[in-house]
The first five atom37 places (N, CA, C, CB, O) and aatype in JSON, in Angstrom:
{
  "aatype": [8, 16, 19, 14, 0, 14, 13, 17, 0, 7, 19, 10, 12, 14, 7, 0, 13, 13, 0, 10, 10, 18, 10, 17, 14, 13, 9, 6, 1, 1, 13, 16, 8, 3, 7, 6, 14, 8, 5, 10, 10, 3, 8, 14, 15, 3, 0, 15, 17, 1, 16, 7, 9, 7, 0, 0, 19, 10, 16, 13, 0, 19, 19, 10, 16, 13, 0, 7, 15, 3, 3, 19, 0, 15, 16, 10, 10, 15, 9, 15, 19, 6, 1, 10, 19, 16, 9, 13, 5, 17, 10, 19, 13, 9, 10, 14, 19, 19, 19, 7, 13, 10, 16, 18, 5, 19, 0, 1, 6, 19, 8, 0, 1, 1, 6, 16, 10, 8, 14, 1, 6, 14, 1, 19, 19, 18, 15, 1, 3, 6, 0, 7, 7, 13, 19, 6, 5, 14, 6, 15, 19, 0, 6, 1, 6, 15],
  "atom_mask": [
    [1, 1, 1, 1, 1],
    [1, 1, 1, 1, 1],
    [1, 1, 1, 1, 1],
    [1, 1, 1, 1, 1],
    [1, 1, 1, 1, 1],
    [1, 1, 1, 1, 1],
    [1, 1, 1, 1, 1],
    [1, 1, 1, 1, 1],
    [1, 1, 1, 1, 1],
    [1, 1, 1, 0, 1],
    [1, 1, 1, 1, 1],
    [1, 1, 1, 1, 1],
    [1, 1, 1, 1, 1],
    [1, 1, 1, 1, 1],
    [1, 1, 1, 0, 1],
    [1, 1, 1, 1, 1],
    [1, 1, 1, 1, 1],
    [1, 1, 1, 1, 1],
    [1, 1, 1, 1, 1],
    [1, 1, 1, 1, 1],
    [1, 1, 1, 1, 1],
    [1, 1, 1, 1, 1],
    [1, 1, 1, 1, 1],
    [1, 1, 1, 1, 1],
    [1, 1, 1, 1, 1],
    [1, 1, 1, 1, 1],
    [1, 1, 1, 1, 1],
    [1, 1, 1, 1, 1],
    [1, 1, 1, 1, 1],
    [1, 1, 1, 1, 1],
    [1, 1, 1, 1, 1],
    [1, 1, 1, 1, 1],
    [1, 1, 1, 1, 1],
    [1, 1, 1, 1, 1],
    [1, 1, 1, 0, 1],
    [1, 1, 1, 1, 1],
    [1, 1, 1, 1, 1],
    [1, 1, 1, 1, 1],
    [1, 1, 1, 1, 1],
    [1, 1, 1, 1, 1],
    [1, 1, 1, 1, 1],
    [1, 1, 1, 1, 1],
    [1, 1, 1, 1, 1],
    [1, 1, 1, 1, 1],
    [1, 1, 1, 1, 1],
    [1, 1, 1, 1, 1],
    [1, 1, 1, 1, 1],
    [1, 1, 1, 1, 1],
    [1, 1, 1, 1, 1],
    [1, 1, 1, 1, 1],
    [1, 1, 1, 1, 1],
    [1, 1, 1, 0, 1],
    [1, 1, 1, 1, 1],
    [1, 1, 1, 0, 1],
    [1, 1, 1, 1, 1],
    [1, 1, 1, 1, 1],
    [1, 1, 1, 1, 1],
    [1, 1, 1, 1, 1],
    [1, 1, 1, 1, 1],
    [1, 1, 1, 1, 1],
    [1, 1, 1, 1, 1],
    [1, 1, 1, 1, 1],
    [1, 1, 1, 1, 1],
    [1, 1, 1, 1, 1],
    [1, 1, 1, 1, 1],
    [1, 1, 1, 1, 1],
    [1, 1, 1, 1, 1],
    [1, 1, 1, 0, 1],
    [1, 1, 1, 1, 1],
    [1, 1, 1, 1, 1],
    [1, 1, 1, 1, 1],
    [1, 1, 1, 1, 1],
    [1, 1, 1, 1, 1],
    [1, 1, 1, 1, 1],
    [1, 1, 1, 1, 1],
    [1, 1, 1, 1, 1],
    [1, 1, 1, 1, 1],
    [1, 1, 1, 1, 1],
    [1, 1, 1, 1, 1],
    [1, 1, 1, 1, 1],
    [1, 1, 1, 1, 1],
    [1, 1, 1, 1, 1],
    [1, 1, 1, 1, 1],
    [1, 1, 1, 1, 1],
    [1, 1, 1, 1, 1],
    [1, 1, 1, 1, 1],
    [1, 1, 1, 1, 1],
    [1, 1, 1, 1, 1],
    [1, 1, 1, 1, 1],
    [1, 1, 1, 1, 1],
    [1, 1, 1, 1, 1],
    [1, 1, 1, 1, 1],
    [1, 1, 1, 1, 1],
    [1, 1, 1, 1, 1],
    [1, 1, 1, 1, 1],
    [1, 1, 1, 1, 1],
    [1, 1, 1, 1, 1],
    [1, 1, 1, 1, 1],
    [1, 1, 1, 1, 1],
    [1, 1, 1, 0, 1],
    [1, 1, 1, 1, 1],
    [1, 1, 1, 1, 1],
    [1, 1, 1, 1, 1],
    [1, 1, 1, 1, 1],
    [1, 1, 1, 1, 1],
    [1, 1, 1, 1, 1],
    [1, 1, 1, 1, 1],
    [1, 1, 1, 1, 1],
    [1, 1, 1, 1, 1],
    [1, 1, 1, 1, 1],
    [1, 1, 1, 1, 1],
    [1, 1, 1, 1, 1],
    [1, 1, 1, 1, 1],
    [1, 1, 1, 1, 1],
    [1, 1, 1, 1, 1],
    [1, 1, 1, 1, 1],
    [1, 1, 1, 1, 1],
    [1, 1, 1, 1, 1],
    [1, 1, 1, 1, 1],
    [1, 1, 1, 1, 1],
    [1, 1, 1, 1, 1],
    [1, 1, 1, 1, 1],
    [1, 1, 1, 1, 1],
    [1, 1, 1, 1, 1],
    [1, 1, 1, 1, 1],
    [1, 1, 1, 1, 1],
    [1, 1, 1, 1, 1],
    [1, 1, 1, 1, 1],
    [1, 1, 1, 1, 1],
    [1, 1, 1, 1, 1],
    [1, 1, 1, 1, 1],
    [1, 1, 1, 0, 1],
    [1, 1, 1, 0, 1],
    [1, 1, 1, 1, 1],
    [1, 1, 1, 1, 1],
    [1, 1, 1, 1, 1],
    [1, 1, 1, 1, 1],
    [1, 1, 1, 1, 1],
    [1, 1, 1, 1, 1],
    [1, 1, 1, 1, 1],
    [1, 1, 1, 1, 1],
    [1, 1, 1, 1, 1],
    [1, 1, 1, 1, 1],
    [1, 1, 1, 1, 1],
    [1, 1, 1, 1, 1],
    [1, 1, 1, 1, 1]
  ],
  "atom_positions": [
    [[0.83, -1.19, 0.0], [0.0, 0.0, 0.0], [0.87, 1.24, 0.0], [-0.95, 0.0, 1.21], [1.93, 1.28, 0.64]],
    [[0.43, 2.24, -0.7], [1.15, 3.51, -0.75], [0.62, 4.43, 0.35], [1.01, 4.18, -2.15], [-0.59, 4.61, 0.49]],
    [[1.53, 4.99, 1.11], [1.15, 5.93, 2.17], [1.23, 7.33, 1.58], [2.08, 5.8, 3.44], [2.28, 7.72, 1.07]],
    [[0.13, 8.09, 1.63], [0.16, 9.45, 1.06], [1.1, 10.36, 1.85], [-1.26, 10.05, 1.03], [1.27, 10.2, 3.06]],
    [[1.71, 11.3, 1.15], [2.7, 12.2, 1.75], [2.14, 13.04, 2.92], [3.24, 13.13, 0.69], [2.87, 13.25, 3.89]],
    [[0.89, 13.53, 2.87], [0.41, 14.32, 4.01], [0.32, 13.53, 5.32], [-0.93, 14.88, 3.69], [0.25, 14.13, 6.39]],
    [[0.33, 12.21, 5.25], [0.27, 11.4, 6.46], [1.47, 11.66, 7.36], [0.19, 9.93, 6.11], [1.32, 11.76, 8.57]],
    [[2.68, 11.77, 6.77], [3.9, 11.92, 7.56], [3.91, 13.24, 8.32], [5.14, 11.82, 6.66], [4.2, 13.28, 9.51]],
    [[3.59, 14.32, 7.63], [3.63, 15.63, 8.27], [2.37, 15.96, 9.05], [3.86, 16.69, 7.23], [2.42, 16.73, 10.01]],
    [[1.26, 15.38, 8.66], [-0.01, 15.75, 9.3], [-0.48, 14.81, 10.39], [0.0, 0.0, 0.0], [-1.27, 15.2, 11.25]],
    [[0.0, 13.57, 10.39], [-0.46, 12.6, 11.38], [0.7, 12.05, 12.2], [-1.21, 11.45, 10.69], [0.67, 12.1, 13.43]],
    [[1.71, 11.54, 11.53], [2.79, 10.86, 12.25], [3.63, 11.83, 13.09], [3.68, 10.13, 11.27], [3.87, 11.56, 14.27]],
    [[4.09, 12.93, 12.51], [4.94, 13.87, 13.26], [4.2, 14.48, 14.45], [5.43, 14.99, 12.32], [4.75, 14.46, 15.55]],
    [[2.99, 15.03, 14.3], [2.31, 15.56, 15.48], [1.99, 14.47, 16.51], [1.03, 16.27, 15.07], [2.06, 14.72, 17.71]],
    [[1.64, 13.28, 16.04], [1.35, 12.19, 16.97], [2.57, 11.8, 17.79], [0.0, 0.0, 0.0], [2.48, 11.62, 19.0]],
    [[3.72, 11.69, 17.12], [4.96, 11.36, 17.83], [5.37, 12.49, 18.76], [6.09, 11.06, 16.84], [5.84, 12.25, 19.87]],
    [[5.2, 13.73, 18.32], [5.56, 14.89, 19.12], [4.75, 14.95, 20.41], [5.36, 16.18, 18.32], [5.31, 15.11, 21.49]],
    [[3.44, 14.81, 20.32], [2.6, 14.89, 21.51], [2.72, 13.64, 22.38], [1.14, 15.1, 21.11], [2.57, 13.72, 23.6]],
    [[2.98, 12.5, 21.77], [3.22, 11.3, 22.58], [4.48, 11.47, 23.42], [3.35, 10.04, 21.67], [4.5, 11.09, 24.59]],
    [[5.52, 12.06, 22.83], [6.75, 12.33, 23.58], [6.5, 13.34, 24.69], [7.85, 12.83, 22.64], [7.03, 13.2, 25.79]],
    [[5.69, 14.36, 24.41], [5.37, 15.35, 25.45], [4.61, 14.72, 26.61], [4.56, 16.5, 24.86], [4.88, 15.04, 27.77]],
    [[3.69, 13.86, 26.32], [2.92, 13.2, 27.38], [3.77, 12.21, 28.17], [1.7, 12.48, 26.78], [3.56, 12.04, 29.37]],
    [[4.72, 11.55, 27.51], [5.56, 10.57, 28.17], [6.78, 11.17, 28.86], [6.0, 9.55, 27.19], [7.48, 10.48, 29.6]],
    [[7.04, 12.45, 28.62], [8.26, 13.08, 29.14], [8.42, 12.94, 30.66], [8.26, 14.53, 28.76], [9.52, 12.6, 31.08]],
    [[7.42, 13.18, 31.5], [7.64, 13.03, 32.94], [8.11, 11.63, 33.33], [6.37, 13.36, 33.69], [8.94, 11.48, 34.23]],
    [[7.59, 10.61, 32.67], [8.0, 9.24, 32.97], [9.41, 8.96, 32.47], [7.01, 8.26, 32.36], [10.18, 8.27, 33.14]],
    [[9.74, 9.48, 31.3], [11.08, 9.31, 30.75], [12.11, 10.01, 31.64], [11.16, 9.88, 29.3], [13.16, 9.45, 31.95]],
    [[11.79, 11.22, 32.05], [12.7, 11.97, 32.91], [12.9, 11.25, 34.24], [12.16, 13.38, 33.16], [14.04, 11.14, 34.71]],
    [[11.85, 10.77, 34.85], [11.95, 10.07, 36.12], [12.78, 8.78, 35.97], [10.54, 9.74, 36.67], [13.52, 8.41, 36.88]],
    [[12.65, 8.13, 34.83], [13.39, 6.89, 34.6], [14.89, 7.14, 34.52], [12.91, 6.22, 33.3], [15.68, 6.37, 35.08]],
    [[15.3, 8.21, 33.82], [16.72, 8.47, 33.62], [17.37, 9.2, 34.79], [16.92, 9.26, 32.37], [18.55, 8.99, 35.06]],
    [[16.62, 10.05, 35.49], [17.21, 10.83, 36.57], [17.0, 10.2, 37.94], [16.65, 12.22, 36.57], [17.66, 10.6, 38.9]],
    [[16.11, 9.24, 38.04], [15.76, 8.63, 39.33], [15.31, 9.68, 40.33], [16.95, 7.84, 39.9], [15.56, 9.58, 41.53]],
    [[14.63, 10.7, 39.82], [14.15, 11.81, 40.64], [12.68, 11.59, 40.94], [14.38, 13.17, 39.93], [11.83, 11.77, 40.07]],
    [[12.38, 11.2, 42.17], [11.0, 10.96, 42.57], [10.36, 12.13, 43.29], [0.0, 0.0, 0.0], [9.21, 12.03, 43.73]],
    [[11.09, 13.24, 43.4], [10.56, 14.41, 44.1], [9.45, 15.06, 43.27], [11.69, 15.43, 44.38], [9.49, 15.03, 42.04]],
    [[8.46, 15.65, 43.94], [7.44, 16.37, 43.19], [8.0, 17.67, 42.63], [6.22, 16.66, 44.08], [8.76, 18.36, 43.31]],
    [[7.63, 18.0, 41.41], [8.07, 19.24, 40.78], [6.86, 20.15, 40.64], [8.73, 18.97, 39.39], [5.8, 19.72, 40.19]],
    [[7.03, 21.39, 41.04], [5.94, 22.34, 41.03], [5.97, 23.16, 39.74], [6.01, 23.27, 42.25], [7.0, 23.27, 39.08]],
    [[4.84, 23.72, 39.41], [4.71, 24.51, 38.2], [5.6, 25.74, 38.24], [3.26, 24.91, 37.99], [6.14, 26.16, 37.21]],
    [[5.76, 26.33, 39.42], [6.51, 27.57, 39.53], [7.96, 27.37, 39.97], [5.82, 28.48, 40.49], [8.58, 28.31, 40.47]],
    [[8.51, 26.16, 39.8], [9.93, 25.96, 40.04], [10.71, 26.84, 39.07], [10.32, 24.46, 39.89], [10.32, 27.02, 37.92]],
    [[11.81, 27.38, 39.56], [12.63, 28.24, 38.7], [13.29, 27.39, 37.62], [13.69, 29.01, 39.54], [13.82, 26.33, 37.93]],
    [[13.27, 27.84, 36.36], [13.86, 27.04, 35.28], [15.33, 26.73, 35.47], [13.68, 27.76, 33.98], [15.82, 25.71, 34.99]],
    [[16.05, 27.59, 36.17], [17.48, 27.33, 36.35], [17.76, 26.23, 37.37], [18.18, 28.6, 36.77], [18.89, 25.77, 37.48]],
    [[16.75, 25.81, 38.13], [16.94, 24.72, 39.08], [17.14, 23.38, 38.37], [15.75, 24.63, 40.03], [17.74, 22.47, 38.94]],
    [[16.66, 23.26, 37.17], [16.88, 22.07, 36.34], [17.35, 22.55, 34.97], [15.57, 21.17, 36.23], [16.56, 22.61, 34.03]],
    [[18.62, 22.88, 34.88], [19.16, 23.51, 33.66], [19.02, 22.64, 32.44], [20.62, 23.86, 33.86], [18.66, 23.13, 31.37]],
    [[19.28, 21.35, 32.57], [19.2, 20.46, 31.41], [17.76, 20.32, 30.93], [19.77, 19.07, 31.74], [17.52, 20.22, 29.73]],
    [[16.78, 20.32, 31.88], [15.37, 20.24, 31.49], [14.97, 21.5, 30.72], [14.47, 20.05, 32.73], [14.21, 21.43, 29.76]],
    [[15.46, 22.64, 31.16], [15.18, 23.9, 30.47], [15.79, 23.89, 29.07], [15.71, 25.09, 31.28], [15.16, 24.35, 28.12]],
    [[17.02, 23.38, 28.94], [17.67, 23.3, 27.63], [16.94, 22.37, 26.68], [0.0, 0.0, 0.0], [16.77, 22.7, 25.5]],
    [[16.5, 21.23, 27.17], [15.76, 20.29, 26.32], [14.43, 20.89, 25.9], [15.52, 18.95, 27.06], [14.01, 20.75, 24.76]],
    [[13.76, 21.57, 26.83], [12.49, 22.22, 26.49], [12.66, 23.28, 25.42], [0.0, 0.0, 0.0], [11.84, 23.38, 24.5]],
    [[13.72, 24.07, 25.53], [13.98, 25.1, 24.51], [14.3, 24.46, 23.17], [15.13, 26.02, 24.96], [13.9, 24.97, 22.12]],
    [[15.03, 23.35, 23.18], [15.37, 22.67, 21.93], [14.12, 22.09, 21.27], [16.39, 21.55, 22.19], [13.96, 22.18, 20.05]],
    [[13.25, 21.49, 22.06], [12.01, 20.93, 21.5], [11.12, 22.03, 20.93], [11.25, 20.13, 22.58], [10.53, 21.87, 19.87]],
    [[11.03, 23.14, 21.65], [10.23, 24.26, 21.16], [10.81, 24.82, 19.87], [10.14, 25.37, 22.23], [10.07, 25.16, 18.95]],
    [[12.13, 24.92, 19.8], [12.79, 25.4, 18.58], [12.54, 24.46, 17.41], [14.3, 25.57, 18.81], [12.3, 24.9, 16.29]],
    [[12.6, 23.15, 17.68], [12.32, 22.16, 16.65], [10.91, 22.34, 16.09], [12.49, 20.74, 17.21], [10.71, 22.31, 14.88]],
    [[9.93, 22.53, 16.98], [8.54, 22.7, 16.55], [8.37, 24.0, 15.76], [7.61, 22.7, 17.77], [7.63, 24.03, 14.77]],
    [[9.03, 25.06, 16.18], [8.9, 26.34, 15.47], [9.53, 26.26, 14.08], [9.56, 27.48, 16.29], [8.96, 26.76, 13.11]],
    [[10.69, 25.62, 13.98], [11.33, 25.47, 12.66], [10.44, 24.64, 11.74], [12.73, 24.81, 12.81], [10.3, 24.97, 10.56]],
    [[9.85, 23.56, 12.26], [8.94, 22.76, 11.42], [7.71, 23.55, 11.01], [8.51, 21.51, 12.17], [7.2, 23.39, 9.9]],
    [[7.23, 24.41, 11.89], [6.07, 25.24, 11.55], [6.4, 26.2, 10.41], [5.59, 26.02, 12.78], [5.63, 26.35, 9.47]],
    [[7.57, 26.84, 10.52], [7.98, 27.74, 9.44], [8.27, 26.98, 8.16], [9.2, 28.56, 9.86], [8.01, 27.48, 7.06]],
    [[8.81, 25.78, 8.28], [9.1, 24.98, 7.09], [7.81, 24.57, 6.38], [9.91, 23.72, 7.47], [7.81, 24.36, 5.17]],
    [[6.73, 24.48, 7.13], [5.45, 24.13, 6.51], [4.91, 25.22, 5.62], [0.0, 0.0, 0.0], [4.04, 24.98, 4.77]],
    [[5.41, 26.42, 5.8], [4.95, 27.53, 4.95], [6.07, 28.01, 4.04], [4.44, 28.7, 5.81], [6.18, 29.21, 3.76]],
    [[6.91, 27.08, 3.58], [8.06, 27.47, 2.77], [7.68, 28.08, 1.43], [8.94, 26.28, 2.54], [8.42, 28.91, 0.9]],
    [[6.53, 27.7, 0.88], [6.11, 28.29, -0.4], [5.78, 29.77, -0.24], [4.91, 27.54, -0.97], [6.1, 30.58, -1.11]],
    [[5.13, 30.12, 0.86], [4.8, 31.52, 1.11], [6.07, 32.3, 1.45], [3.77, 31.65, 2.26], [6.26, 33.42, 0.97]],
    [[6.93, 31.71, 2.26], [8.17, 32.38, 2.64], [9.07, 32.59, 1.43], [8.9, 31.57, 3.71], [9.75, 33.62, 1.35]],
    [[9.11, 31.64, 0.5], [9.95, 31.81, -0.69], [9.46, 32.97, -1.55], [9.99, 30.52, -1.52], [10.26, 33.68, -2.16]],
    [[8.15, 33.17, -1.59], [7.61, 34.3, -2.34], [7.96, 35.61, -1.64], [6.1, 34.16, -2.49], [8.36, 36.57, -2.3]],
    [[7.81, 35.66, -0.33], [8.09, 36.89, 0.42], [9.58, 37.23, 0.41], [7.6, 36.76, 1.85], [9.94, 38.4, 0.34]],
    [[10.44, 36.23, 0.5], [11.88, 36.46, 0.57], [12.57, 36.42, -0.79], [12.51, 35.45, 1.49], [13.78, 36.65, -0.88]],
    [[11.82, 36.12, -1.83], [12.36, 36.01, -3.2], [13.5, 35.0, -3.28], [12.84, 37.37, -3.68], [14.54, 35.26, -3.89]],
    [[13.29, 33.84, -2.66], [14.24, 32.73, -2.68], [13.51, 31.54, -3.3], [14.79, 32.4, -1.24], [12.3, 31.39, -3.12]],
    [[14.23, 30.71, -4.01], [13.58, 29.54, -4.6], [13.14, 28.59, -3.48], [14.53, 28.82, -5.59], [13.76, 28.54, -2.41]],
    [[12.09, 27.85, -3.73], [11.57, 26.91, -2.74], [12.6, 25.83, -2.43], [10.26, 26.28, -3.25], [12.74, 25.42, -1.28]],
    [[13.32, 25.38, -3.43], [14.32, 24.33, -3.21], [15.41, 24.8, -2.26], [14.94, 23.91, -4.55], [15.84, 24.06, -1.37]],
    [[15.87, 26.05, -2.44], [16.9, 26.58, -1.55], [16.36, 26.74, -0.14], [17.41, 27.94, -2.08], [17.06, 26.44, 0.83]],
    [[15.13, 27.19, 0.0], [14.53, 27.36, 1.32], [14.31, 26.01, 2.01], [13.19, 28.11, 1.2], [14.49, 25.9, 3.22]],
    [[13.94, 24.99, 1.25], [13.79, 23.65, 1.82], [15.14, 23.16, 2.34], [13.22, 22.67, 0.77], [15.2, 22.56, 3.42]],
    [[16.2, 23.39, 1.59], [17.54, 22.99, 2.03], [17.93, 23.73, 3.31], [18.58, 23.27, 0.92], [18.5, 23.13, 4.22]],
    [[17.62, 25.01, 3.38], [17.91, 25.79, 4.6], [17.14, 25.22, 5.78], [17.54, 27.29, 4.39], [17.72, 25.05, 6.85]],
    [[15.87, 24.93, 5.61], [15.07, 24.36, 6.71], [15.55, 22.96, 7.09], [13.59, 24.31, 6.32], [15.49, 22.59, 8.26]],
    [[16.02, 22.18, 6.12], [16.55, 20.86, 6.44], [17.76, 20.96, 7.34], [16.9, 20.1, 5.17], [17.93, 20.13, 8.24]],
    [[18.6, 21.94, 7.12], [19.75, 22.15, 8.0], [19.31, 22.72, 9.35], [20.77, 23.08, 7.34], [19.78, 22.29, 10.4]],
    [[18.42, 23.69, 9.3], [17.99, 24.35, 10.54], [17.27, 23.42, 11.5], [17.09, 25.51, 10.21], [17.41, 23.56, 12.72]],
    [[16.5, 22.47, 10.99], [15.72, 21.6, 11.85], [16.62, 20.7, 12.7], [14.77, 20.76, 11.03], [16.19, 20.22, 13.75]],
    [[17.85, 20.47, 12.26], [18.78, 19.66, 13.05], [19.78, 20.5, 13.84], [19.52, 18.7, 12.14], [20.16, 20.14, 14.95]],
    [[20.22, 21.62, 13.27], [21.27, 22.42, 13.91], [20.71, 23.38, 14.95], [22.04, 23.19, 12.87], [21.24, 23.47, 16.06]],
    [[19.65, 24.1, 14.6], [19.14, 25.16, 15.48], [18.65, 24.64, 16.84], [18.02, 25.89, 14.8], [18.95, 25.28, 17.85]],
    [[17.92, 23.53, 16.93], [17.53, 23.04, 18.26], [18.72, 22.69, 19.15], [16.64, 21.84, 18.12], [18.68, 22.92, 20.36]],
    [[19.77, 22.13, 18.57], [20.95, 21.78, 19.36], [21.62, 23.05, 19.89], [21.96, 20.95, 18.51], [21.98, 23.12, 21.06]],
    [[21.78, 24.04, 19.02], [22.42, 25.29, 19.43], [21.59, 26.01, 20.49], [22.63, 26.21, 18.21], [22.12, 26.45, 21.51]],
    [[20.29, 26.13, 20.25], [19.42, 26.82, 21.22], [19.37, 26.05, 22.54], [17.99, 26.98, 20.64], [19.41, 26.66, 23.6]],
    [[19.27, 24.73, 22.48], [19.25, 23.94, 23.7], [20.53, 24.08, 24.5], [0.0, 0.0, 0.0], [20.48, 24.23, 25.73]],
    [[21.68, 24.05, 23.83], [22.96, 24.2, 24.52], [23.09, 25.59, 25.14], [24.12, 23.94, 23.56], [23.5, 25.72, 26.29]],
    [[22.75, 26.63, 24.39], [22.84, 28.0, 24.92], [21.89, 28.2, 26.09], [22.54, 29.02, 23.82], [22.25, 28.85, 27.08]],
    [[20.7, 27.67, 25.99], [19.74, 27.79, 27.09], [20.24, 27.06, 28.32], [18.37, 27.25, 26.68], [20.1, 27.56, 29.44]],
    [[20.82, 25.89, 28.13], [21.4, 25.14, 29.24], [22.5, 25.94, 29.92], [21.95, 23.79, 28.75], [22.54, 26.01, 31.15]],
    [[23.39, 26.54, 29.13], [24.49, 27.32, 29.7], [23.98, 28.55, 30.46], [25.45, 27.76, 28.59], [24.47, 28.85, 31.54]],
    [[23.01, 29.24, 29.89], [22.45, 30.42, 30.56], [21.75, 30.02, 31.85], [21.47, 31.16, 29.63], [21.88, 30.71, 32.86]],
    [[21.0, 28.92, 31.82], [20.3, 28.47, 33.03], [21.29, 28.07, 34.12], [19.38, 27.29, 32.7], [21.06, 28.34, 35.29]],
    [[22.39, 27.42, 33.74], [23.42, 27.08, 34.73], [24.03, 28.33, 35.34], [24.52, 26.22, 34.09], [24.27, 28.39, 36.55]],
    [[24.29, 29.33, 34.5], [24.87, 30.58, 35.0], [23.9, 31.3, 35.94], [25.24, 31.5, 33.82], [24.31, 31.8, 36.98]],
    [[22.64, 31.34, 35.56], [21.64, 31.97, 36.43], [21.53, 31.23, 37.75], [20.26, 32.01, 35.72], [21.42, 31.85, 38.8]],
    [[21.55, 29.91, 37.7], [21.47, 29.12, 38.92], [22.68, 29.38, 39.83], [21.39, 27.62, 38.58], [22.54, 29.53, 41.04]],
    [[23.86, 29.44, 39.24], [25.07, 29.71, 40.03], [25.01, 31.09, 40.66], [26.33, 29.58, 39.15], [25.39, 31.26, 41.82]],
    [[24.55, 32.08, 39.92], [24.45, 33.44, 40.48], [23.38, 33.52, 41.56], [24.15, 34.45, 39.36], [23.57, 34.2, 42.57]],
    [[22.27, 32.84, 41.34], [21.23, 32.85, 42.38], [21.71, 32.21, 43.65], [19.97, 32.14, 41.89], [21.43, 32.71, 44.75]],
    [[22.45, 31.1, 43.53], [22.97, 30.42, 44.71], [24.03, 31.26, 45.42], [23.54, 29.06, 44.33], [24.13, 31.22, 46.64]],
    [[24.82, 32.01, 44.65], [25.85, 32.86, 45.25], [25.23, 34.04, 45.98], [26.82, 33.35, 44.18], [25.64, 34.38, 47.09]],
    [[24.25, 34.65, 45.36], [23.64, 35.84, 45.96], [22.66, 35.5, 47.07], [22.93, 36.65, 44.9], [22.63, 36.17, 48.11]],
    [[21.86, 34.47, 46.87], [20.83, 34.09, 47.84], [20.86, 32.59, 48.06], [19.42, 34.54, 47.35], [20.03, 31.87, 47.51]],
    [[21.81, 32.1, 48.87], [21.82, 30.65, 49.11], [20.57, 30.21, 49.85], [23.07, 30.24, 49.91], [20.12, 30.87, 50.79]],
    [[20.03, 29.1, 49.41], [18.8, 28.6, 50.03], [19.14, 27.64, 51.15], [17.9, 27.9, 48.98], [19.83, 26.64, 50.95]],
    [[18.65, 27.94, 52.3], [18.81, 27.07, 53.46], [17.41, 26.73, 53.96], [19.68, 27.75, 54.58], [16.81, 27.51, 54.71]],
    [[16.9, 25.59, 53.57], [15.54, 25.27, 54.01], [15.48, 25.09, 55.53], [15.03, 23.99, 53.31], [16.29, 24.37, 56.11]],
    [[14.53, 25.76, 56.14], [14.36, 25.65, 57.58], [12.91, 25.95, 57.92], [15.31, 26.6, 58.34], [12.23, 26.67, 57.19]],
    [[12.45, 25.41, 58.98], [11.11, 25.66, 59.47], [11.23, 26.71, 60.56], [10.44, 24.35, 60.0], [11.93, 26.5, 61.55]],
    [[10.57, 27.82, 60.39], [10.64, 28.89, 61.38], [9.55, 28.72, 62.42], [10.53, 30.26, 60.7], [9.77, 28.98, 63.6]],
    [[8.38, 28.29, 61.99], [7.25, 28.11, 62.9], [6.7, 26.7, 62.76], [6.15, 29.16, 62.63], [6.8, 26.08, 61.71]],
    [[6.12, 26.21, 63.84], [5.43, 24.93, 63.79], [4.11, 25.07, 64.52], [6.3, 23.79, 64.42], [3.9, 26.02, 65.28]],
    [[3.22, 24.14, 64.29], [1.91, 24.19, 64.91], [1.94, 23.53, 66.27], [0.87, 23.51, 64.02], [2.59, 22.5, 66.47]],
    [[1.21, 24.13, 67.24], [1.08, 23.48, 68.54], [-0.26, 22.77, 68.61], [1.22, 24.51, 69.7], [-1.02, 22.79, 67.65]],
    [[-0.55, 22.14, 69.75], [-1.77, 21.35, 69.89], [-3.03, 22.19, 69.78], [-1.77, 20.63, 71.22], [-4.07, 21.69, 69.35]],
    [[-2.96, 23.47, 70.15], [-4.14, 24.34, 70.12], [-4.39, 24.91, 68.73], [-3.97, 25.47, 71.11], [-5.4, 25.58, 68.51]],
    [[-3.5, 24.65, 67.79], [-3.69, 25.16, 66.43], [-2.94, 26.44, 66.17], [0.0, 0.0, 0.0], [-3.01, 26.98, 65.06]],
    [[-2.21, 26.95, 67.16], [-1.43, 28.17, 66.96], [-0.05, 27.85, 66.4], [0.0, 0.0, 0.0], [0.27, 26.69, 66.12]],
    [[0.73, 28.87, 66.24], [2.08, 28.71, 65.71], [3.09, 29.01, 66.8], [2.31, 29.62, 64.5], [2.93, 29.97, 67.56]],
    [[4.14, 28.2, 66.88], [5.2, 28.35, 67.86], [6.51, 28.49, 67.11], [5.23, 27.14, 68.86], [6.79, 27.73, 66.18]],
    [[7.33, 29.47, 67.52], [8.61, 29.67, 66.86], [9.58, 28.57, 67.27], [9.19, 31.05, 67.2], [9.64, 28.18, 68.43]],
    [[10.35, 28.08, 66.3], [11.31, 27.02, 66.56], [12.5, 27.58, 67.34], [11.79, 26.38, 65.24], [12.88, 28.73, 67.13]],
    [[13.09, 26.79, 68.21], [14.24, 27.25, 68.98], [15.47, 27.59, 68.11], [14.61, 26.21, 69.99], [16.24, 28.47, 68.48]],
    [[15.67, 26.88, 66.94], [16.83, 27.16, 66.1], [16.8, 28.59, 65.58], [16.89, 26.18, 64.93], [17.83, 29.25, 65.52]],
    [[15.61, 29.07, 65.21], [15.53, 30.41, 64.66], [15.71, 31.47, 65.74], [14.19, 30.62, 63.96], [16.19, 32.56, 65.45]],
    [[15.34, 31.15, 67.0], [15.56, 32.07, 68.11], [17.05, 32.19, 68.38], [14.8, 31.6, 69.39], [17.57, 33.28, 68.6]],
    [[17.75, 31.05, 68.36], [19.19, 31.06, 68.6], [19.93, 31.81, 67.5], [19.72, 29.63, 68.72], [20.91, 32.5, 67.78]],
    [[19.48, 31.69, 66.25], [20.12, 32.4, 65.15], [19.95, 33.9, 65.3], [19.55, 31.94, 63.81], [20.87, 34.67, 65.02]],
    [[18.77, 34.34, 65.75], [18.5, 35.74, 65.89], [19.32, 36.37, 67.01], [17.04, 35.96, 66.13], [19.73, 37.53, 66.91]],
    [[19.56, 35.61, 68.1], [20.31, 36.13, 69.24], [21.79, 36.24, 68.93], [20.1, 35.25, 70.45], [22.48, 37.07, 69.53]],
    [[22.32, 35.43, 68.02], [23.76, 35.47, 67.74], [24.13, 36.49, 66.71], [24.23, 34.13, 67.31], [25.31, 36.63, 66.38]]
  ]
}
């Protein structure tokens, strides 16, 4: 049987893309052995490689989106369609790697600067007592006195 050309770009690629997006938390947990809960508002620099991969995937999707309109772009830019297709073929492999690597490096730098300027020391300042009120922890009292 002959598979029509629109099947690859219209069904297979989006299906594989969204399947990978849905499976990503399980894939990440499998490779990193990280069972901690991740919150929506976690800072992107706390997981630099995850931020880099996300930027690379987004870049890949954007390049494919622009490549889908290569006939219109060739008219607007006065470039032949064949040349533009060749450019997009290179960009779809090179640009996500470059953007992902740069994003990873920037996120690592931001994380290092945040840790230098504001080191995080998790501590409990207050705890609940039996009556439902809050009681200050002795460690924080000792820190304040010194």
